C-alpha positions as CSV (number, residue, x, y, z in Angstrom):
1,X,-1.6,3.0,-68.9
2,X,-0.9,-0.1,-66.3
3,X,0.5,2.7,-63.8
4,X,-2.2,4.8,-63.7
5,X,-4.6,1.2,-63.2
6,X,-2.1,-0.1,-60.5
7,X,-2.5,2.7,-58.6
8,X,-6.1,2.6,-58.7
9,X,-5.8,-1.7,-57.3
10,X,-3.4,-0.3,-54.2
11,X,-6.3,2.2,-53.6
12,X,-9.1,-0.7,-54.1
13,X,-7.4,-2.2,-51.0
14,X,-7.5,0.6,-48.7
15,X,-11.2,-0.6,-48.1
16,X,-10.1,-4.1,-47.2
17,X,-12.5,-5.4,-44.0
18,X,-15.0,-2.2,-44.3
19,X,-16.7,-2.6,-47.8
20,X,-18.1,-6.4,-47.7
21,X,-20.1,-7.5,-49.3
22,X,-19.7,-5.4,-51.9
23,X,-16.1,-5.8,-53.6
24,X,-12.9,-3.4,-53.3
25,X,-13.0,-1.0,-56.1
26,X,-10.8,2.0,-56.6
27,X,-10.7,4.1,-59.0
28,X,-8.7,6.9,-60.9
29,X,-9.4,9.7,-63.2
30,X,-6.3,10.5,-65.4
31,X,-6.2,13.3,-68.4
32,X,-2.9,14.0,-70.0
33,X,-0.9,12.0,-68.2
34,X,-1.3,13.5,-64.7
35,X,-4.1,11.8,-62.1
36,X,-6.5,14.6,-61.5
37,X,-8.8,12.7,-59.3
38,X,-9.0,9.4,-56.9
39,X,-10.9,7.3,-54.9
40,X,-11.9,4.2,-53.3
41,X,-14.8,2.0,-51.6
42,X,-14.1,3.2,-48.3
43,X,-17.2,1.9,-46.5
44,X,-20.2,-0.2,-47.5
45,X,-23.3,1.6,-48.2
46,X,-21.4,5.0,-48.8
47,X,-20.3,6.5,-52.0
48,X,-18.6,3.9,-54.4
49,X,-15.3,4.5,-55.8
50,X,-16.2,6.4,-58.6
51,X,-17.7,8.9,-57.3
52,X,-14.8,9.6,-54.3
53,X,-12.7,10.1,-57.9
54,X,-14.6,12.2,-58.8
55,X,-15.5,14.3,-55.8
56,X,-11.9,14.3,-55.1
57,X,-11.2,16.7,-58.5
58,X,-10.4,19.9,-58.2
59,X,-12.3,22.7,-59.6
60,X,-10.3,24.1,-61.6
61,X,-10.2,20.6,-63.3
62,X,-13.4,20.1,-63.5
63,X,-13.3,20.9,-67.6
64,X,-11.3,18.6,-68.2
65,X,-13.1,15.1,-67.3
66,X,-14.6,15.3,-70.9
67,X,-11.3,14.6,-72.5
68,X,-10.3,12.2,-69.3
69,X,-9.6,8.6,-68.6
70,X,-11.4,6.8,-65.9
71,X,-9.4,3.9,-64.3
72,X,-11.7,1.3,-62.4
73,X,-10.6,-1.9,-61.0
74,X,-14.4,-3.2,-61.5
75,X,-17.0,-2.6,-64.2
76,X,-19.2,0.4,-63.2
77,X,-22.3,-0.4,-61.2
78,X,-25.7,-0.1,-63.7
79,X,-28.7,-0.3,-61.1
80,X,-29.9,1.4,-57.9
81,X,-28.6,-0.2,-54.7
82,X,-28.0,1.4,-51.8
83,X,-25.8,4.6,-54.0
84,X,-26.7,5.6,-57.1
85,X,-25.7,4.0,-60.4
86,X,-21.7,5.0,-61.0
87,X,-22.3,4.4,-64.8
88,X,-24.3,6.8,-64.7
89,X,-22.5,9.3,-63.1
90,X,-19.7,8.1,-65.5
91,X,-21.9,9.1,-67.9
92,X,-23.2,12.2,-66.5
93,X,-19.6,14.1,-66.6
94,X,-19.3,12.9,-70.4
95,X,-15.9,11.2,-69.6
96,X,-14.2,10.3,-72.4
97,X,-13.1,6.2,-72.0
98,X,-13.2,3.9,-68.8
99,X,-10.8,1.3,-68.2
100,X,-11.3,-1.6,-66.2
101,X,-10.0,-4.3,-64.8
102,X,-12.7,-7.1,-65.1
103,X,-16.7,-7.6,-65.6
104,X,-18.6,-7.5,-62.5
105,X,-19.6,-11.7,-62.0
106,X,-22.8,-9.9,-59.9
107,X,-25.8,-11.0,-62.4
108,X,-27.3,-7.3,-61.4
109,X,-23.8,-5.5,-63.1
110,X,-22.8,-8.1,-65.1
111,X,-21.9,-6.0,-68.8
112,X,-24.7,-3.8,-68.7
113,X,-22.6,-1.5,-66.9
114,X,-20.4,-1.3,-69.9
115,X,-23.2,-1.4,-72.4
116,X,-24.3,1.5,-70.7
117,X,-21.9,3.5,-71.5
118,X,-20.8,1.7,-74.3
119,X,-24.3,3.1,-75.8
120,X,-23.2,6.9,-73.9
121,X,-20.6,7.6,-76.0
122,X,-18.0,6.1,-73.9
123,X,-15.0,4.4,-75.0
124,X,-14.8,1.0,-72.6
125,X,-12.1,-1.2,-72.7
126,X,-11.6,-4.1,-70.1
127,X,-9.0,-6.9,-69.4
128,X,-6.3,-4.9,-68.0
129,X,-4.3,-6.1,-65.4
130,X,-7.4,-8.7,-64.9
131,X,-5.5,-11.5,-63.0
132,X,-4.6,-8.9,-60.2
133,X,-7.8,-7.8,-60.1
134,X,-8.9,-11.1,-59.5
135,X,-6.7,-11.5,-56.9
136,X,-7.9,-8.2,-55.2
137,X,-11.2,-9.3,-55.0
138,X,-11.0,-13.2,-55.0
139,X,-13.8,-13.5,-52.7
140,X,-16.3,-11.2,-54.3
141,X,-15.3,-13.9,-57.7
142,X,-15.3,-16.9,-55.8
143,X,-18.8,-16.2,-53.9
144,X,-20.6,-15.5,-57.2
145,X,-18.9,-17.8,-59.4
146,X,-18.6,-20.7,-57.1
147,X,-22.0,-20.0,-55.2
148,X,-20.1,-20.5,-51.7
149,X,-17.8,-18.6,-49.2
150,X,-13.6,-17.8,-49.8
151,X,-12.7,-20.1,-47.1
152,X,-9.4,-19.7,-45.9
153,X,-7.5,-22.2,-43.7
154,X,-5.2,-21.2,-40.9
155,X,-3.2,-22.9,-38.1
156,X,-0.1,-22.9,-36.2
157,X,2.0,-25.5,-35.3
158,X,5.3,-26.5,-33.6
159,X,8.6,-27.7,-35.5
160,X,7.6,-31.1,-34.4
161,X,3.9,-30.6,-36.6
162,X,1.9,-30.4,-33.2
163,X,-1.3,-28.6,-33.4
164,X,-2.1,-28.6,-30.0
165,X,-0.9,-31.3,-26.6
166,X,-1.6,-34.1,-25.2
167,X,-5.6,-34.7,-24.9
168,X,-5.9,-31.5,-26.7
169,X,-4.4,-29.1,-24.0
170,X,-4.3,-25.7,-25.5
171,X,-0.8,-24.9,-26.0
172,X,0.9,-21.2,-26.9
173,X,2.6,-22.2,-30.1
174,X,2.6,-19.4,-32.2
175,X,4.4,-15.8,-31.4
176,X,3.2,-12.2,-30.1
177,X,3.8,-10.6,-34.0
178,X,1.7,-13.6,-35.1
179,X,-1.0,-13.5,-32.9
180,X,-1.4,-9.5,-33.8
181,X,-1.2,-11.0,-37.4
182,X,-4.7,-13.4,-36.9
183,X,-6.2,-10.7,-35.6
184,X,-6.0,-8.4,-38.4
185,X,-6.6,-11.1,-40.5
186,X,-10.2,-11.4,-38.6
187,X,-11.3,-8.2,-38.6
188,X,-10.8,-8.3,-43.1
189,X,-13.4,-11.6,-43.8
190,X,-16.9,-12.4,-42.7
191,X,-16.5,-14.9,-40.6
192,X,-14.3,-17.6,-38.5
193,X,-15.6,-20.7,-37.9
194,X,-14.1,-23.2,-35.2
195,X,-15.4,-27.0,-34.6
196,X,-16.7,-28.4,-31.3
197,X,-13.4,-29.4,-29.3
198,X,-11.9,-26.4,-30.4
199,X,-14.9,-24.5,-28.6
200,X,-14.8,-27.0,-25.7
201,X,-10.9,-26.8,-24.8
202,X,-10.0,-23.2,-26.5
203,X,-13.1,-21.4,-25.0
204,X,-12.4,-18.6,-27.9
205,X,-14.0,-15.4,-27.8
206,X,-13.0,-15.1,-31.9
207,X,-13.2,-11.4,-31.8
208,X,-10.7,-8.2,-32.8
209,X,-9.0,-7.3,-30.1
210,X,-5.4,-6.4,-30.8
211,X,-6.1,-4.5,-33.7
212,X,-9.2,-1.7,-34.8
213,X,-11.4,-3.6,-37.0
214,X,-14.8,-4.9,-37.0
215,X,-15.8,-8.5,-35.5
216,X,-16.4,-11.6,-37.8
217,X,-19.6,-13.8,-37.7
218,X,-18.6,-16.4,-35.5
219,X,-19.7,-20.2,-36.7
220,X,-19.0,-23.1,-34.7
221,X,-19.7,-26.6,-35.5
222,X,-21.8,-28.4,-32.5
223,X,-23.9,-30.6,-33.9
224,X,-26.0,-32.4,-30.8
225,X,-25.4,-29.1,-29.4
226,X,-23.6,-30.1,-26.4
227,X,-21.3,-26.8,-26.1
228,X,-22.4,-25.4,-22.9
229,X,-24.4,-22.0,-22.8
230,X,-22.1,-20.2,-20.6
231,X,-18.8,-20.1,-23.6
232,X,-18.0,-17.1,-25.0
233,X,-19.1,-18.2,-28.3
234,X,-22.6,-17.6,-26.8
235,X,-21.9,-14.2,-24.0
236,X,-24.4,-12.4,-27.8
237,X,-21.5,-9.2,-28.1
238,X,-21.2,-10.6,-31.7
239,X,-23.0,-12.7,-34.4
240,X,-22.9,-16.5,-33.9
241,X,-24.0,-19.1,-36.0
242,X,-24.2,-22.5,-34.6
243,X,-25.1,-25.4,-37.0
244,X,-26.3,-28.3,-35.7
245,X,-28.6,-31.3,-36.4
246,X,-31.3,-30.6,-33.7
247,X,-33.3,-26.8,-34.1
248,X,-33.4,-23.6,-36.1
249,X,-33.8,-21.1,-33.4
250,X,-32.8,-17.1,-32.6
251,X,-31.9,-15.9,-29.4
252,X,-30.6,-12.5,-29.3
253,X,-27.7,-12.3,-31.3
254,X,-27.0,-16.4,-31.4
255,X,-27.9,-18.3,-34.6
256,X,-28.9,-22.3,-33.9
257,X,-29.2,-23.1,-37.5
258,X,-30.1,-27.1,-37.9
259,X,-28.7,-29.1,-40.9
260,X,-30.0,-32.2,-42.9
261,X,-27.9,-35.5,-40.6
262,X,-28.9,-37.7,-44.0
263,X,-26.8,-35.1,-46.4
264,X,-23.1,-34.4,-46.3
265,X,-22.6,-31.7,-43.9
266,X,-19.9,-28.9,-45.3
267,X,-21.7,-28.4,-48.9
268,X,-25.2,-27.8,-46.4
269,X,-23.4,-25.4,-44.7
270,X,-21.7,-23.6,-47.4
271,X,-25.1,-22.8,-49.1
272,X,-26.5,-21.8,-46.3
273,X,-23.5,-19.1,-46.2
274,X,-24.0,-18.6,-49.9
275,X,-27.6,-17.9,-48.9
276,X,-26.7,-15.5,-45.5
277,X,-24.2,-13.5,-48.2
278,X,-21.0,-14.2,-46.1
279,X,-17.8,-14.3,-48.5
280,X,-15.8,-15.4,-46.6
281,X,-14.5,-17.7,-43.3
282,X,-11.4,-17.9,-41.8
283,X,-11.5,-21.3,-40.3
284,X,-9.9,-21.7,-37.2
285,X,-10.4,-25.1,-36.0
286,X,-8.3,-28.2,-34.7
287,X,-7.3,-30.7,-37.3
288,X,-10.9,-32.6,-37.9
289,X,-12.5,-29.5,-38.7
290,X,-9.3,-28.4,-41.1
291,X,-8.5,-31.4,-42.8
292,X,-12.1,-31.8,-43.9
293,X,-12.2,-28.6,-45.8
294,X,-9.3,-30.3,-47.5
295,X,-10.1,-33.7,-48.0
296,X,-13.7,-32.0,-49.4
297,X,-11.9,-29.7,-51.6
298,X,-13.6,-26.7,-50.6
299,X,-11.1,-24.3,-49.6
300,X,-8.9,-21.7,-51.4
301,X,-6.1,-20.2,-49.4
302,X,-4.5,-21.8,-46.5
303,X,-1.6,-19.9,-44.1
304,X,0.5,-21.9,-41.4
305,X,2.8,-20.6,-39.1
306,X,5.2,-22.9,-37.5
307,X,6.8,-22.2,-34.8
308,X,10.6,-23.2,-32.7
309,X,8.5,-25.0,-30.1
310,X,8.8,-28.4,-29.6
311,X,6.3,-30.3,-28.2
312,X,7.1,-34.1,-28.3
313,X,3.5,-35.6,-28.2
314,X,0.5,-33.9,-29.1
315,X,-2.4,-33.5,-31.7
316,X,-1.0,-33.6,-34.7
317,X,-1.3,-30.6,-37.2
318,X,-3.2,-31.4,-40.6
319,X,-1.3,-32.4,-43.9
320,X,-0.4,-29.8,-46.2
321,X,-2.3,-29.8,-49.3
322,X,-1.5,-27.2,-52.1
323,X,1.1,-25.4,-53.5
324,X,3.7,-23.5,-51.8
325,X,3.1,-19.4,-52.7
326,X,5.0,-18.0,-50.1
327,X,7.3,-18.0,-47.1
328,X,8.6,-15.0,-44.5
329,X,9.0,-14.9,-40.9
330,X,6.8,-13.2,-39.0
331,X,8.7,-12.7,-35.4
332,X,10.5,-16.2,-34.6
333,X,7.3,-17.7,-36.0
334,X,7.5,-18.7,-40.0
335,X,4.2,-17.9,-42.0
336,X,4.1,-19.7,-45.3
337,X,0.9,-19.5,-47.8
338,X,-0.5,-22.0,-50.1
339,X,-3.0,-22.4,-53.0
340,X,-4.4,-25.3,-54.3
């Protein structure tokens, strides 16, 4: 029944910002229309959703497992990683039926989990709320299917369409609620990216300060390594990747990654991030960097804050290219979301 899968999907979201590079997964154990166990993957390296759900079943209900259905948002894993295979656990507990949203795009799993369950005599159903499951794990699916990170473009613009003041001067545009929301977004993504001009003029920290959560990997594009070494980006308080055309070197937590000047930079950069297993990037750069992603068609989501501030002059915001998904108020700002 869809109500149990919707509950599993709801549980899965509780792992956001904690489980990458693993997917978000939730699991509900149902018997005769009643939930007897539920769980989600809470933190990378720790127990998966199916194990947590089974561990939550009360001793007096354990005998019901062989006549129960497990609703899982993604195909149970079939291989040994940091945790043993969830498919084996479901077989061990003799669960009667397993219902999933999606097949796992990871080639280490890719149908093998379902095959194990089927060979053990467990009924398997797939495709329930498949679109919702794909949206939940859009980063995971993009990473394996397109072999690049999921790209989120974000900026704040004034009511008259400027992203910064004259000459690129930093200007406070969005309000405090919007600022806090951005910090939550940072905590949910693997990495955050800016370009040379933003790094130089704003001297951002690109960390998470206003909400609880992990700091993302910082990414800066500095082709000729012209940025000053005393910028916040190079304080070695969190991993930082500086993409450039001159050298490859690692100094403490700062990685200088050299790109080939004779090849397009963006495809190289995305391919390198894929090799580093970075599944999502929040791009907070200036107009030039943001526009380059849109022109290349290498983006998956666009988030734009529009404030009531009027500048009169400054750096124009990028031109939106995409389909409007939603519009909402965040304090005095308007947040609009777009998809390609």
